[in-house]
C-alpha positions in Angstrom: 116.5 93.1 112.9 120.1 92.8 111.1 122.6 90.5 113.0 125.3 92.5 114.9 128.7 92.9 113.1 131.6 90.8 114.5 133.8 93.6 116.2 137.2 93.8 114.7 139.9 91.6 116.0 137.3 89.2 117.2 135.4 86.1 116.2 131.9 84.8 116.1 130.2 81.5 117.2 132.6 78.7 117.1 130.7 75.5 115.4 131.6 71.7 115.3 130.6 68.9 113.1 132.0 65.4 112.6 132.9 65.6 109.4 133.9 61.9 108.7 134.0 59.4 111.8 136.6 60.1 114.3 137.1 63.6 112.4 135.6 66.9 113.7 136.1 70.3 112.6 135.5 73.2 114.3 135.2 76.8 112.7 134.6 80.7 113.2 134.8 83.5 111.3 137.6 85.7 112.3 137.1 89.9 111.6 140.4 91.3 110.9 141.5 94.9 111.4 140.6 95.8 107.4 137.5 94.4 108.3 137.2 91.7 106.0 135.6 88.5 107.6 137.6 85.4 106.9 136.7 81.4 108.1 139.2 80.1 110.2 138.9 76.1 110.8 140.8 73.4 112.1 140.4 69.9 112.4 140.8 67.0 115.3 139.8 63.7 116.4 137.0 64.8 119.1 134.9 68.2 119.0 136.6 69.1 122.1 140.1 69.1 120.4 139.0 70.4 117.4 137.4 73.5 119.3 140.8 74.0 121.8 142.9 73.9 118.1 140.8 76.4 116.6 140.7 78.8 120.0 144.6 78.4 119.9 145.0 79.8 116.2 142.5 82.6 117.0 144.2 83.3 120.0 147.6 83.4 117.7 145.9 85.5 115.0 144.6 87.9 117.4 148.4 88.3 118.8 150.1 88.7 115.8 147.5 91.6 114.4 148.1 93.2 117.8 152.0 93.6 116.8 152.5 97.0 115.0 154.7 96.6 111.9 157.0 99.3 111.4 159.9 101.0 109.0 162.6 98.8 111.0 160.7 96.0 111.2 162.7 92.8 109.8 161.2 90.9 106.7 161.7 87.5 109.0 159.6 88.9 111.5 157.2 90.6 109.0 157.1 87.0 107.8 156.1 85.3 110.8 153.3 87.6 111.2 152.3 87.0 107.6 152.2 83.4 108.6 150.4 83.8 111.9 147.6 85.8 109.7 147.3 83.1 107.2 147.0 80.3 109.6 143.5 79.5 109.0 143.7 78.5 105.2 144.2 75.2 104.5 147.0 73.1 105.6 148.6 72.8 101.9 148.5 76.7 101.5 149.9 77.2 104.8 152.7 74.6 104.1 153.3 76.8 100.9 153.9 79.9 102.4 156.0 78.3 105.4 158.2 76.9 102.9 158.6 80.3 101.1 159.0 82.3 104.0 161.7 80.2 106.4 163.3 78.3 103.1 163.5 81.1 100.7 163.0 84.4 101.6 164.2 84.6 105.4 167.7 82.8 104.5 168.3 85.4 101.8 166.8 88.7 102.9 165.4 87.8 106.4 167.6 90.8 108.0 166.0 93.7 106.1 164.4 96.4 107.2 160.9 96.2 105.4 161.8 100.1 104.8 165.2 98.3 103.1 162.9 96.1 101.2 162.8 98.1 97.5 161.8 96.9 94.3 165.7 97.0 93.4 166.4 94.7 96.1 163.3 92.4 95.7 164.0 92.1 91.9 167.9 91.1 92.5 166.4 88.7 95.1 164.0 87.0 92.9 166.3 86.9 90.0 168.5 84.9 92.3 165.6 82.3 93.2 164.6 81.8 89.8 168.1 80.8 88.9 169.0 78.7 91.9 165.6 77.1 92.5 163.6 77.6 89.1 160.6 80.0 88.2 158.3 78.5 89.5 159.5 78.4 93.3 160.5 82.4 92.3 156.6 83.1 91.4 155.8 81.1 94.7 158.1 83.6 96.7 157.2 86.7 94.8 153.4 85.8 95.6 154.1 85.1 99.2 156.4 88.8 99.5 153.5 90.3 97.9 151.4 89.2 100.7 154.0 90.3 103.3 154.8 93.6 101.6 151.2 94.6 101.2 150.8 93.8 105.4 153.3 95.9 105.8 151.6 98.7 103.2 148.2 98.3 105.1 150.1 98.7 108.3 151.6 102.3 107.2 154.9 101.4 107.7 155.6 101.7 103.9 153.9 103.9 101.2 153.5 101.0 98.8 153.7 97.4 98.2 157.2 97.3 96.2 156.5 94.1 94.7 153.9 95.3 92.2 157.0 97.1 90.5 158.7 94.2 90.1 159.2 92.7 86.3 157.3 89.4 85.4 159.0 86.1 85.9 159.8 84.4 82.8 159.9 80.6 82.3 158.4 77.8 84.3 156.8 75.9 81.2 154.4 74.4 83.3 151.5 76.9 83.0 149.0 77.8 85.4 148.8 76.7 88.2 146.1 74.5 89.5 144.1 75.2 92.4 144.2 72.5 95.1 140.3 70.9 95.4 140.6 71.1 99.3 141.5 74.9 99.3 139.0 76.1 96.3 135.7 76.4 99.2 138.0 78.6 101.4 139.4 80.5 98.1 135.9 81.1 97.2 135.1 82.6 100.5 138.0 85.0 100.6 136.9 86.5 97.1 133.3 87.0 98.4 134.4 88.7 101.5 137.1 90.7 99.7 135.6 94.8 99.5 137.5 95.7 96.5 136.6 92.8 94.3 133.1 93.6 95.7 133.0 97.0 94.2 134.6 95.8 91.2 131.7 93.6 90.6 133.8 90.5 90.1 132.9 88.0 92.6 130.0 86.7 90.5 132.4 86.4 87.7 135.1 84.4 89.9 132.6 82.1 90.9 131.5 81.3 87.1 134.9 80.5 86.0 135.8 78.4 89.1 132.4 76.5 88.6 132.2 76.1 84.9 136.0 76.1 84.2 135.4 78.6 81.4 138.1 80.5 79.5 138.2 84.4 80.8 137.6 85.4 77.4 134.3 83.2 77.0 133.4 84.5 80.5 133.6 88.5 80.1 131.8 87.5 76.2 129.0 86.1 77.8 125.8 87.7 76.8 122.2 87.4 78.7 121.1 86.1 75.6 123.3 83.0 75.8 121.6 82.0 79.3 118.5 79.9 80.2 118.1 80.3 83.8 115.3 77.9 83.6 117.3 75.0 82.6 120.6 76.0 83.8 122.3 76.1 80.3 124.6 78.6 79.5 125.4 78.8 75.5 129.9 79.8 75.2 129.8 81.3 72.1 132.9 83.6 72.1 135.6 80.6 72.2 138.9 81.1 71.0 138.2 77.5 69.1 135.3 76.0 67.3 135.3 73.2 69.8 134.9 75.9 72.6 131.2 77.0 71.0 129.4 74.8 73.6 126.2 74.2 75.6 126.9 73.4 79.5 124.9 73.0 82.3 126.2 75.1 85.3 126.2 74.2 89.0 123.2 75.2 90.8 125.4 77.4 93.2 126.6 79.3 89.7 122.7 79.4 88.8 121.9 81.0 91.9 124.7 83.7 91.5 123.4 84.8 88.5 120.1 84.8 89.4 120.7 87.6 91.8 122.4 89.5 89.3 120.3 92.4 88.3 120.6 93.4 85.0 119.2 90.8 82.3 120.5 92.4 79.1 124.1 93.2 77.5 127.1 91.5 78.9 126.4 89.0 82.2 129.6 90.1 83.7 130.3 94.0 82.7 132.3 96.6 84.4 130.7 98.5 87.0 130.0 101.2 84.4 128.3 98.5 82.4 130.7 98.0 79.8 131.9 94.7 78.2 135.4 93.8 80.4 138.5 94.2 78.9 140.6 90.7 79.3 143.8 92.1 80.5 142.3 94.7 82.6 140.0 92.3 84.4 143.2 89.6 84.8 145.2 92.6 86.3 142.4 93.3 89.1 142.3 89.7 90.1 146.1 89.6 90.3 145.8 92.9 92.5 143.4 91.0 94.2 144.9 87.7 94.4 148.1 89.5 95.9 145.6 91.1 98.2 144.3 87.9 99.3 147.8 86.5 99.9 147.4 83.9 97.5 149.7 81.8 95.4 149.9 82.9 92.0 146.7 81.0 90.9 145.4 82.6 87.1 142.1 82.4 86.0 143.5 79.6 83.5 143.9 77.6 87.3 140.6 77.6 87.7 140.0 75.8 84.4 142.5 73.1 85.6 140.9 72.4 89.1 137.4 72.1 87.3 139.3 69.5 84.6 140.3 67.7 88.3 137.4 67.7 89.6 135.6 66.1 86.8 137.9 63.9 86.5 137.9 62.4 90.1 134.0 62.3 89.8 134.4 59.8 87.6 133.5 61.6 84.3 135.4 60.3 80.9 138.1 62.2 79.1 135.4 62.8 76.3 133.0 64.3 78.9 135.2 66.8 80.5 136.8 67.8 77.1 133.3 68.6 76.0 132.6 70.8 79.3 135.6 72.7 79.1 135.5 73.0 75.1 138.5 70.8 74.0 138.6 69.1 70.5 140.8 66.7 71.7 140.4 64.5 74.9 143.9 64.0 75.1 144.9 67.4 75.9 142.4 67.5 78.5 144.4 64.7 79.9 148.0 65.7 79.5 147.7 69.4 80.4 144.6 69.8 82.7 143.7 67.1 84.8 146.4 66.9 87.8 128.8 70.7 71.4 126.0 69.0 73.1 125.0 70.3 76.3 127.5 69.2 78.8 125.9 67.2 81.4 124.3 67.8 84.4 126.6 65.2 86.1 129.4 67.3 85.5 127.3 70.0 87.0 126.3 68.4 90.1 129.9 67.4 90.7 131.3 71.1 90.4 128.5 71.8 93.1 129.8 69.8 95.9 133.3 70.9 94.8 132.6 74.8 95.5 130.6 74.3 99.5 128.8 77.9 98.5 127.9 79.6 101.6 124.0 80.1 102.0 122.6 83.0 102.1 
């Protein structure tokens, strides 16, 4: 018999576990008005304190979702509601959101009504932020603004998210933003729960990139003929470099997600119409999903940097990491990515522990 669904604006059973001596984690799954389930967790020195902290966070989420967003709602109030809704994210992510809302967005445009936050005004705002605080800060503010205005759009306070009309933020020179290792498991949980990414059949693709560090062009170019399920080995052929052509052992979690896919011919990650994916369109779909989930400006390449960091912290040598990622020069891996043999099973095992995949 199927388990009954969690009612909207409510949460399921609270589970508490001692993750290390003197550190307890309490977590529960909250179902938002959109129908999406998201894991919320809190840490404390004891079971009772962790559960109490979690119940407080869940109550705050319930209160925030009960407040209606209207056309006349101020951007500062919308920002606070956005922060309450994101309270269940990793502490570092929450800190990033809070800084962007309270130190960057609210001081400049906090008194605007939601209906007054037009693309023209928001573009001027981000141009000022880029000039005064740098392109990196502007990109963070844009990502948070997109989440805020997406919340307003879902509440029917505005017709569409105006941030999607803004011009790209140029400069920065820092490349993709790496995803902190502590945040990756919850990010993947959000991806799995997102109905639109499920419809686009992109969940397995994101998990593959997150678990292997493959380039997006390599992932969408992968064919079933390149997959040895029995040995958990994938052959990367369609790479932009000769060094990029390699055979790697994939994490058990990635292998399991591949095993669940129905087709066994043609592209491994086709479009819903079973055609090979276009790189640009797929990146655009991920950007829309990322903004919908209120995530920072993480690109597919962000996962690649995170994988490099995970392998480095697991004790693999620069040469081992370079071979797994398909770099000819280990110094490139060390200087840029760390914050044609089979890439080792040790690497795959290290990535498995990083992903913390939810059991079926």
